N, C-alpha and C positions, 0 to 999 in steps of 0.2 A: 825366727822361722817364719817363712811366708805362709800365706793362707792356703795355697794349693797343697803344699807339703803336709800341713796339719790335717787337712781334709783327707788326704791319702792315708795317713796313719790311723785316723779315726775310722775310716772305712775298713781297713785291714783288721783293726781290733774288733769291729762289729761282726765282720764275717767269721773270724776265728771264734768269737763268743757264740754265735749262732750254730756253728758246726759242733762245738763242744756241748752246747745245750741239747742239740738234736741227738747226739750220741748218748748222752746221759738219759734222755727221755726214752730212747729205744732200749737200752740195756737195763737200766734200773726200773723203768716202768713196765718191764716184761712185754714190750711190744715186739721183742725178738721172735716171739712165737709166730708172728705173721710172715716172717721171712724164711722159716724153715720148711722143709718138705715134710708133709704130714699126710696121713690117710685117716679116713673117718670110719668109725665103727659105732654101733649102738647096741643098747641093751634095754630090756624092760624090767622094771622094778615095781613091787607092790607098794613101796613107800620110799620116798627120797627126802624125808624130813630132814631139814638142815643143809642139804646139798645145794650149792649155788653154782651158777654158770661161772666159768673161769677157775673152778676148783681143780686141783691137781689130780692127775692119774699117775699112780705109782706102780712099779714092778720091783720087788725086792727092796723097797724103801727108796728107790731112785725115781725121780719125776721123769716120766716119759711122754707126757702129754697133758691135756687139760679138757675139762668139760666145756663143750661148745654150746649146746642147747639142752634145755629140759622142757619137755612138753607132755601133754596127756594124750594117750592113745584112746580116742573116743570109742573105738570098737570093742576093746577089751577092758577099758577103764583102769589102766595101769599107767605108770609114768614111763615115758620113753626118754632115755638119756643118750645123747650123742656126744662122743668125745673124739678128739683128734690125737692120734698117736704118731710119734716120730717115725719116719720112713725106715730108719735103720733098725728099728725094733720089730721083730716078728712075734706075733701072738698066735698060739695054736687054737684051733677051733673048740677044743674042750676046756679052755681056760675058764676060770671063775672070776667074775667081777663082783666085788663086795664094796659096800659103802661103809667106810671106817671113819673113826674120829681120831684126829691128831691130838694126842694127849688126853687128859681127863675131860676137859670141856673145850677142846679146840675145835677147829673147823673140820668139816666133813670133806673127805676126798674118796676117790675110787682106787681101790687096791686090787691089782690083777694077780691072781694066783695061777702060775703057768700050768698047763696041762701037758700030756705026753703024746698027743697026736702029731702025726707028720703033716697033716693038713693045716695050713696057716690061713688066718683071716686076711681078707683083702678089703680094699676100699668099698664101703657100703655094706659090709657083712654085719651079721648080728652075733653078739656073744649070748649064747643061749642059757648058760649057767650063771645066774645072778643071785646075790644075797642082799636083801634090803637092810637099811640101817636099823639099829636097835633103838627103839624109842623109850628112853629112860622115863620120861614123864608118864607114859601110859603104864609102865611097869609099877611105878610108885603109886599111881592112882589105883590100880588093881589091888596092890598089896594093902594100901591104906583102907580102902572100902571093904576088903575081906576081913581085916583085923577089927574094924569098927562094927561090922555086921555080926560078929560072933559074940 
């Protein structure tokens, strides 16, 4: 086989390998969320202990989005959580956003409990009904100090 033919086949192999690696990076690496149509909503929570950016947003146990940012609202001193929702999913304005744990000691995610209103949230709207995460450590600490104080 001559040099030019071998270089051609090596070049084709490299291109196919790069295309396959790029596809795997997008699909397995969950970069596919950047290519979907989504809208952004936010909610205010008194505590987001354990919740991280990139955590899932679920409705009826099905992932419909992800947490994009977590910040502090300096005016009200609460946590502001912004999450991106799939455009195909509509959430009513009276829905409840709760921070839940996946499993016993799993990762935290946002669970949306749908409401019954005919008004739907749009890009930039706020979910007014929120429930913060249950902080097991503080409950154990309160119970322990209550028992030892008696």
